[in-house]
Every structure is written in C-alpha cells, then in structure tokens.
C-alpha positions, 0 to 999 in steps of 0.5 A, a space after each residue: 586860187 593862188 597862195 600868195 603868202 610867199 610872194 606878196 604882202 598884198 594878201 594871203 590868197 587870190 581867188 580868180 574867176 570868170 564871169 561870162 555876162 552881167 547877170 553872172 557877174 552879179 550872181 558871183 558877187 552876191 554869192 561871194 559876199 553872202 558866203 564871206 559874211 556867213 564865214 565872218 568876213 568883212 569886205 574892206 574894199 570893192 574896186 570896179 563894176 561888172 560893166 568894166 569887166 573886172 571886179 575886185 573884192 578885198 577881204 584883207 587876207 583874201 582878194 577875189 578877182 572876177 574877170 571878163 574872160 578876155 580881160 583875164 587873159 589880158 591882165 594874166 595875173 596867173 602869169 604875173 604871180 607865177 611864183 605863187 603856189 596854185 592851191 586849186 584850179 577848177 575849169 
C-alpha cells in the first residue's frame, strides 16, 4: 500500500496486489467489494477485467489495483510513484 497524499491528487492510497489466475482475480475482487461495502465504502468506478490482467477499483480516496504479476512488473506503479511512502508490503 502506497500513501499517495504527498505525491498525487488522484487518491490518498493505492493498494497493489497480484492475482495468479482468473479464480484468484474474482476472489480478490469479491472480497475487496465485500470489505469496502461493510466499511461503508462505495465503488465509484471499475476499470478492466480479470482477462485483461489488470483491474482497478476506485473508491475515491483509495484505489485498488489487482494485477497479473507480469503486468505489475511491466507497469511498475511502485517505480512510477517511488516518492510515495510505502505504508505496508506483504509478500
């Protein structure tokens, strides 16, 4: 998770994660949506689909990026936003 508050007006936080398969993409999407709804969040926009290798869920102040591992390396959002503070990294 990247703290974007000092480097971008797009969102306060970016959450980036990998999905290794279509079922894992769906499971992550369902869990993010369920947890966000339970916390009172509302998804403003969804971009992409599991088959594309990248799904973005926009909750306003929090944007969730779910990547195929190869596309995550290719787009390198952590490198692009390297001035953002790393809040947590789980491997």
